[in-house]
C-alpha positions in Angstrom: -112.9 110.0 -15.5 -115.8 110.0 -18.0 -114.7 106.8 -19.5 -114.6 105.1 -16.1 -118.1 106.4 -15.3 -119.4 105.0 -18.6 -117.8 101.7 -17.9 -119.5 101.6 -14.5 -122.8 102.4 -16.1 -122.5 99.6 -18.6 -121.6 97.2 -15.8 -124.6 98.2 -13.8 -126.9 97.7 -16.8 -125.3 94.3 -17.3 -126.0 93.4 -13.6 -129.6 94.6 -13.9 -130.3 92.4 -16.9 -132.7 90.1 -15.1 -135.3 87.6 -16.2 -139.0 88.2 -16.0 -139.3 85.3 -13.6 -136.8 86.9 -11.2 -138.6 90.2 -11.3 -142.0 88.5 -10.7 -140.5 86.5 -7.8 -138.7 89.4 -6.1 -140.7 92.6 -5.7 -137.6 94.5 -4.3 -135.7 93.7 -7.5 -138.6 95.0 -9.6 -138.6 98.2 -7.5 -134.9 98.6 -8.0 -135.2 98.4 -11.8 -138.1 100.8 -11.9 -136.8 103.4 -9.4 -133.9 104.7 -11.6 -130.6 105.2 -10.0 -131.5 108.1 -7.7 -134.3 108.1 -5.1 -136.4 110.7 -3.2 -137.6 111.0 0.4 -141.0 109.6 1.3 -143.7 112.0 2.3 -145.1 109.6 5.0 -141.7 109.0 6.7 -141.2 111.5 9.5 -137.5 111.5 10.4 -136.2 112.4 13.8 -132.7 112.7 12.3 -131.6 113.7 8.8 -128.0 113.3 7.6 -126.2 114.1 4.3 -123.3 111.8 3.5 -121.2 112.7 0.5 -118.6 110.4 -1.1 -115.6 112.3 -2.5 -112.2 111.6 -4.0 -109.7 113.7 -2.0 -106.2 113.9 -0.7 -105.3 113.9 3.0 -101.9 114.0 4.9 -101.2 110.5 6.4 -97.3 110.6 6.4 -94.8 113.3 5.9 -94.4 114.2 2.3 -97.1 113.9 -0.5 -100.7 113.7 0.5 -102.5 110.3 0.0 -105.3 110.0 -2.5 -108.4 108.4 -0.9 -112.1 108.0 -1.3 -113.8 109.5 1.8 -117.3 109.9 3.2 -118.1 113.3 4.6 -121.1 114.0 6.8 -123.4 116.8 7.7 -126.4 116.9 10.1 -129.4 118.4 8.4 -131.9 117.8 11.3 -131.4 116.6 14.8 -128.6 116.9 17.3 -125.2 118.0 16.1 -123.8 115.0 18.1 -125.4 112.6 15.6 -122.1 112.9 13.7 -118.6 112.9 15.2 -115.3 113.0 13.3 -112.0 111.3 13.7 -109.7 114.3 12.9 -107.2 113.7 10.1 -108.6 110.2 9.3 -109.5 108.7 5.9 -112.4 107.0 7.7 -115.9 108.5 7.4 -117.7 110.2 10.3 -119.1 108.1 13.2 -122.9 108.1 13.2 -124.4 108.2 16.7 -127.9 106.9 16.8 -130.5 106.2 19.6 -132.6 103.1 19.5 -136.1 104.0 18.2 -134.9 107.0 16.2 -136.2 107.4 12.7 -133.3 108.2 10.4 -133.1 109.7 6.9 -129.7 109.7 5.1 -129.0 111.3 1.8 -126.1 109.6 0.2 -124.5 111.7 -2.6 -122.0 110.1 -4.9 -119.3 112.4 -6.2 -116.9 109.6 -7.1 -115.9 108.5 -10.6 -117.6 105.2 -10.1 -120.9 103.5 -8.9 -121.2 103.0 -5.2 -123.6 102.2 -2.4 -123.3 102.0 1.4 -124.4 99.1 3.6 -125.3 99.5 7.3 -123.5 96.5 8.6 -125.4 94.8 11.5 -128.5 97.1 11.4 -131.9 95.5 11.0 -133.4 97.6 8.2 -135.7 97.1 5.2 -134.3 95.3 2.2 -134.3 98.4 0.0 -132.4 100.4 2.7 -129.7 97.7 3.3 -127.2 98.7 0.6 -127.7 95.8 -1.8 -125.4 96.3 -4.9 -128.4 96.5 -7.2 -129.1 100.0 -5.7 -125.6 101.4 -6.6 -125.8 105.0 -7.7 -123.6 106.7 -10.3 -121.6 110.0 -10.1 -123.8 112.9 -9.3 -126.7 110.8 -8.1 -128.3 110.5 -4.7 -129.8 107.6 -2.8 -132.2 108.2 0.1 -132.2 105.8 3.0 -135.1 105.8 5.5 -135.3 103.5 8.5 -136.0 103.2 12.2 -133.1 102.1 14.4 -134.4 98.8 15.8 -131.1 97.5 17.1 -130.1 97.4 20.7 -127.1 99.5 21.9 -123.9 98.4 20.2 -121.1 99.0 17.8 -122.0 98.7 14.2 -120.4 100.1 11.0 -121.1 101.1 7.4 -119.1 100.5 4.3 -119.2 100.4 0.5 -121.0 97.4 -0.9 -120.6 97.8 -4.7 -120.7 94.6 -6.8 -117.2 93.2 -7.7 -115.4 96.3 -6.3 -116.4 96.3 -2.6 -112.9 95.4 -1.5 -111.2 98.2 -3.4 -113.8 100.8 -2.4 -113.6 99.9 1.3 -109.8 99.8 1.1 -109.8 103.3 -0.5 -111.6 104.6 2.6 -115.4 104.2 2.2 -116.2 103.0 5.7 -117.1 104.4 9.2 -118.5 103.5 12.6 -122.1 103.5 13.8 -122.7 103.7 17.6 -126.2 102.9 18.8 -127.3 103.8 22.4 -130.3 102.9 24.4 -131.6 103.5 27.9 -130.8 100.1 29.2 -127.1 100.5 28.4 -127.0 104.0 29.8 -128.3 102.8 33.1 -125.2 100.5 33.5 -122.8 103.4 34.0 -120.1 102.0 31.7 -117.1 104.2 30.8 -118.4 107.0 28.6 -117.3 110.1 26.8 -113.5 110.2 26.3 -113.2 106.9 28.2 -115.3 105.1 25.6 -112.9 104.7 22.7 -113.6 103.3 19.2 -110.7 101.4 17.7 -110.9 100.6 13.9 -108.1 98.2 13.0 -107.1 98.0 9.3 -104.0 97.1 7.3 -102.8 99.0 4.2 -99.9 99.2 1.8 -98.3 102.5 0.7 -95.7 103.2 -2.0 -92.8 105.6 -1.7 -95.0 108.5 -2.6 -97.5 107.7 0.2 -100.1 106.4 -2.2 -102.3 103.3 -1.4 -101.2 100.1 -3.2 -103.9 97.4 -3.5 -103.8 94.1 -5.4 -100.5 93.4 -7.2 -100.8 89.7 -7.9 -103.4 86.9 -8.0 -102.3 85.3 -4.7 -103.5 88.5 -2.9 -106.9 88.0 -4.5 -107.2 84.3 -3.8 -106.0 84.5 -0.2 -107.3 88.0 0.6 -105.3 91.3 0.6 -102.8 91.8 3.4 -101.1 95.1 4.1 -97.8 95.7 5.9 -98.9 98.8 7.8 -101.4 98.6 10.6 -103.7 101.6 10.8 -105.7 102.5 13.8 -108.6 104.9 13.2 -107.0 105.7 9.8 -103.7 106.6 11.3 -100.2 104.9 11.3 -98.1 104.3 14.4 -101.1 105.1 16.7 -100.5 105.6 20.4 -103.6 105.9 22.7 -102.9 108.1 25.8 -105.0 107.0 28.8 -105.6 107.9 32.4 -105.2 105.6 35.5 -108.8 104.3 35.3 -111.1 102.0 33.4 -111.9 102.3 29.7 -114.3 100.8 27.2 -112.6 99.9 23.9 -114.8 99.3 20.9 -112.8 97.2 18.5 -113.8 96.8 14.8 -111.8 94.7 12.4 -112.2 96.9 9.3 -109.5 95.0 7.3 -110.2 93.4 4.0 -109.1 89.9 5.0 -106.7 90.0 8.0 -107.7 88.0 11.1 -106.3 89.2 14.4 -105.5 87.2 17.5 -105.2 90.0 20.1 -103.4 89.8 23.4 -101.9 92.3 25.9 -98.1 92.0 25.9 -97.9 92.0 29.7 -100.0 88.9 29.9 -103.1 90.7 31.3 -106.3 88.9 30.4 -108.6 90.3 27.7 -112.0 91.1 29.2 -114.8 91.1 26.7 -118.1 92.9 27.5 -119.7 93.1 24.0 -119.7 91.6 20.5 -121.3 92.3 17.1 -124.8 92.9 18.5 -123.9 94.8 21.7 -123.3 93.8 25.3 -123.1 90.2 26.3 -124.8 88.9 29.6 -121.6 89.1 31.7 -117.9 89.9 31.1 -115.8 87.1 29.7 -112.0 86.9 30.5 -109.7 85.1 28.1 -106.0 85.0 27.3 -106.6 86.5 23.8 -109.5 87.4 21.6 -110.0 86.5 17.9 -111.2 89.3 15.6 -112.1 88.4 12.0 -112.9 90.9 9.3 -116.2 92.9 10.2 -116.4 91.5 13.7 -116.6 93.8 16.7 -115.5 93.2 20.3 -116.0 95.6 23.2 -113.3 95.3 25.9 -113.1 96.5 29.5 -109.6 97.5 30.5 -108.6 99.0 33.9 -105.3 101.0 33.9 -105.6 102.2 37.6 -102.9 99.9 38.9 -100.3 101.0 36.2 -97.7 103.6 37.0 -97.7 106.8 34.9 -95.4 106.3 32.0 -96.3 102.6 31.6 -96.7 101.5 28.0 -98.8 98.5 26.9 -99.1 96.9 23.5 -102.1 95.0 22.1 -100.4 92.5 19.8 -101.6 90.0 17.3 -100.0 86.7 18.3 -99.3 83.5 16.2 -102.0 81.1 15.1 -102.5 78.5 12.3 -104.3 80.5 9.6 -105.1 77.9 6.9 -104.3 74.5 5.6 -103.4 73.0 2.3 -103.4 69.4 1.2 -101.5 67.3 -1.3 -98.1 67.4 -3.1 -95.7 70.2 -2.6 -98.4 72.3 -0.8 -98.6 70.1 2.3 -96.5 69.6 5.4 -94.2 72.6 5.6 -94.2 73.6 9.3 -97.0 73.7 11.8 -100.1 74.0 9.6 -98.6 73.3 6.1 -97.5 76.1 3.9 -100.5 78.2 4.7 -100.2 78.3 8.5 -98.1 77.4 11.4 -96.5 78.8 14.5 -93.0 78.7 13.2 -91.3 80.5 10.4 -92.2 78.3 7.4 -95.8 79.2 6.9 -96.6 80.9 3.6 -99.2 83.1 5.3 -98.4 82.2 8.9 -95.2 82.3 10.9 -93.5 84.0 13.8 -92.2 87.5 14.3 -90.3 87.7 11.0 -92.8 85.7 9.0 -90.1 83.4 7.5 -91.2 82.0 4.2 -94.5 83.9 4.7 -92.7 87.2 3.9 -90.7 85.7 1.1 -93.7 84.2 -0.8 -96.4 86.6 0.1 -94.3 89.7 -0.1 -95.7 90.8 3.2 -93.8 91.6 6.4 -97.0 91.0 8.5 -98.1 87.5 7.4 -101.5 86.2 8.4 -101.0 84.2 11.6 -97.8 86.0 12.5 -96.9 88.2 15.4 -96.8 92.0 15.3 -97.9 95.1 17.2 -101.5 96.4 16.7 -102.2 99.1 19.3 -99.9 100.9 21.8 -101.3 102.4 25.0 -99.5 104.8 27.3 -100.6 105.8 30.8 -100.1 109.6 30.9 -101.9 110.9 34.1 -104.0 110.2 37.2 -107.7 110.0 37.1 -110.2 111.7 39.5 -112.7 108.8 39.4 -113.2 105.3 38.1 -116.1 103.1 37.0 -116.8 99.9 38.9 -116.4 96.7 37.1 -119.8 95.2 36.2 -120.4 91.6 37.1 -123.6 91.5 35.1 -124.3 93.5 31.9 -127.6 92.7 30.2 -130.0 89.8 30.0 -130.1 88.1 26.6 -133.1 85.9 25.8 -131.7 82.8 24.0 -133.3 81.7 20.8 -134.9 78.2 21.1 -134.3 75.4 18.7 -137.9 74.3 19.2 -139.2 77.6 17.8 -137.4 77.2 14.5 -139.4 75.9 11.6 -136.7 73.5 10.5 -135.3 72.2 13.7 -134.6 68.7 12.3 -132.9 69.9 9.1 -130.7 73.0 9.2 -130.2 75.1 6.1 -126.5 74.3 5.4 -124.3 76.7 3.4 -121.2 75.0 2.1 -118.1 77.1 1.7 -115.6 76.2 -1.0 -112.7 77.6 -3.0 -112.0 75.9 -6.3 -111.0 76.7 -9.9 -110.1 80.3 -9.0 -113.7 80.7 -7.6 -115.1 81.4 -4.2 -118.4 79.6 -3.8 -121.4 79.2 -1.5 -123.2 75.8 -2.1 -121.2 75.5 -5.3 -122.6 78.8 -6.7 -121.0 82.1 -7.5 -122.9 85.4 -7.1 -125.4 86.5 -9.6 -127.8 89.4 -9.1 -130.8 87.5 -10.6 -130.2 84.0 -9.3 -132.5 83.3 -6.3 -132.7 79.5 -6.0 -135.5 77.6 -4.2 -133.4 76.8 -1.2 -132.7 80.6 -0.8 -136.4 81.5 -0.4 -137.4 81.9 3.3 -140.8 82.8 4.8 -140.8 86.1 6.6 -141.2 86.1 10.4 -139.6 82.7 10.9 -136.7 81.4 12.9 -134.3 79.3 10.9 -131.7 76.7 12.0 -128.7 77.3 9.8 -125.1 76.1 9.4 -121.9 77.2 7.7 -119.8 74.1 6.6 -116.2 74.9 5.8 -115.0 71.4 4.9 -116.3 69.7 8.1 -118.4 67.1 6.2 -116.3 66.8 3.0 -112.8 67.0 1.6 -111.9 70.6 0.9 -109.5 69.5 -1.9 -106.3 71.4 -2.2 -106.9 74.4 0.0 -108.7 75.1 3.2 -109.1 78.7 4.3 -110.9 80.6 7.2 -114.0 82.5 6.1 -115.7 85.3 8.2 -119.3 84.7 7.2 -121.8 87.6 7.4 -125.6 87.6 7.1 -127.4 90.9 6.4 -130.6 91.7 8.3 -131.4 90.6 11.8 -128.6 89.1 13.9 -128.2 85.5 15.0 -127.1 83.4 17.9 -124.5 80.7 17.6 -125.5 77.2 18.8 -122.4 75.1 18.4 -119.1 74.6 16.6 -117.8 71.2 15.3 -114.3 70.5 14.0 -113.2 67.4 12.1 -110.1 65.6 13.3 -107.8 66.8 10.4 -108.1 70.4 11.5 -108.2 70.3 15.3 -104.6 71.7 15.6 -105.5 74.8 13.6 -108.7 75.3 15.5 -107.0 74.8 18.9 -104.7 77.7 18.1 -107.6 80.1 18.1 -110.4 78.4 20.1 -109.7 80.1 23.5 -110.3 83.5 21.9 -113.7 82.9 20.2 -116.6 84.8 21.7 -119.9 83.1 20.6 -122.0 84.7 23.3 -124.8 87.2 22.6 -125.9 88.4 19.2 -123.7 88.1 16.1 -123.8 89.1 12.4 -120.4 87.8 11.4 -118.8 84.5 12.5 -115.3 83.1 11.8 -115.5 79.6 10.3 -112.2 77.8 10.3 -111.1 75.1 7.9 -112.7 71.8 8.7 -115.4 73.5 10.9 -119.1 73.6 10.9 -120.9 76.5 12.8 -124.6 76.0 13.6 -126.7 79.0 14.5 -130.3 80.2 14.9 -131.2 83.2 12.6 -134.5 85.1 12.8 -135.9 86.6 9.5 -138.5 89.0 11.0 -140.3 92.2 9.9 -139.0 92.8 6.4 -139.5 91.1 3.0 -137.1 91.4 0.1 -133.5 90.3 -0.7 -130.9 90.1 2.0 -127.3 89.1 1.3 -125.1 86.5 2.9 -121.4 86.4 2.0 -117.8 86.0 3.1 -116.4 89.2 4.7 -113.0 88.4 3.3 -113.8 91.2 0.8 -111.6 89.7 -2.0 -113.6 86.5 -1.7 -116.8 88.4 -1.8 -115.8 90.2 -5.0 -114.8 86.8 -6.4 -118.4 85.6 -6.0 -118.6 84.2 -2.5 -121.9 86.0 -2.0 -125.5 85.2 -2.5 -129.0 86.6 -1.7 -131.9 85.2 0.4 -135.4 86.2 -0.7 -137.6 86.7 2.3 -141.3 86.6 1.3 
């Protein structure tokens, strides 16, 4: 354990070896280097809520037999309502943090792990130093103090490890949990609440015969992104949700490292979406299925009042074309080439059995295949029911005319080549802010992610769930080139681009254009692919807001 800690320390010092120019350009980086690896509470920050979060290496029972070794976040309320923290009993996931808009929050993060670590508050609009940038990672026995006001509207957010080059493994090991933000506007709507408001964290894992987690076993899993063969709901296998004959609000989070889900009810019922990454949308949207990429959230309305007691429903992930490959032996095998397809030949796609997908990837649940995700069973009658809302909340659209670069979007090109995952041809470095990554504070920027829309992608085209830290954004349009329309058509009816977003799925051959505010806070804010293996391979960069 001591050797691993020392190795982590050496890595951290290596990451922190920045140039004088970088320190002069970026005040937050200078603060990070001067602060040491622990921090202290501010005397002039008066918290409404104080929480202690402790990261521990523990064993928990998941299956019959040996307990499973995990890394887990434990929580304790130091000040404020005990309801600020709620637990999912028996889960490897961390506690759910329940905040109110406008609260001032102080969180003491204590690291008792044999490695550096830091937590990122995914989707929350917080100061740069409080955002969980990898440069603030703390070592075993140290504490980091977060202080911020909850500025976000009501919605479903989450937190997870964000440690340089090992984010994927640390999240996979268990370092993640939900954040639920409430506000008065949402409460006035009378949506299903209490036990009828159900968080659903979807993840995939691999376990060996001794019930231990198994992570990357070969390079293909790193290049494509890790895929597990066991679906876990709220940290539990073979999950069944018992419900009453009434309406429910389901808060879905894709907490998987790389798996993309195409979710549909097995009885053909439409999927009704009422919220996305940044909270409720203006009005419910009904669709045949819903796409859910890593880190995305979807809030669903589902009414079971017309189902007989004993009815079982299954939320399934149904087939889609996941990726594309070009040239030589890597093209033309089935619906979307070796990498995708609706039939059984896709390397990472396929039907119920996965076909060649299982043979080549070693996974019984190939990306783009079909399998069960969540089972629901109606167990009893309900005394009351909530009425279906026709309108939810007004959302003021961002205006292109208010952006300072309306005629020239900041384009971020996504690429995979030479065993590297790149943004604008660059891999991640902690001290590598380029001129096109410097953005004036309190500006609205027109931006675009280009995943091979305007160029040849070379051998391989892959979907990328792209995430921007800081304030959330609004999607303006999607464009797909002619070579990739088939793959895009297999997922297009399940895309929800309404409302506020912090993560967006960008398919091969697609360009997604959006408006992104950079208000309130100066400093460094990351942007990266939320396929966590791609992030750790370098598909991550920093913006400097100044």
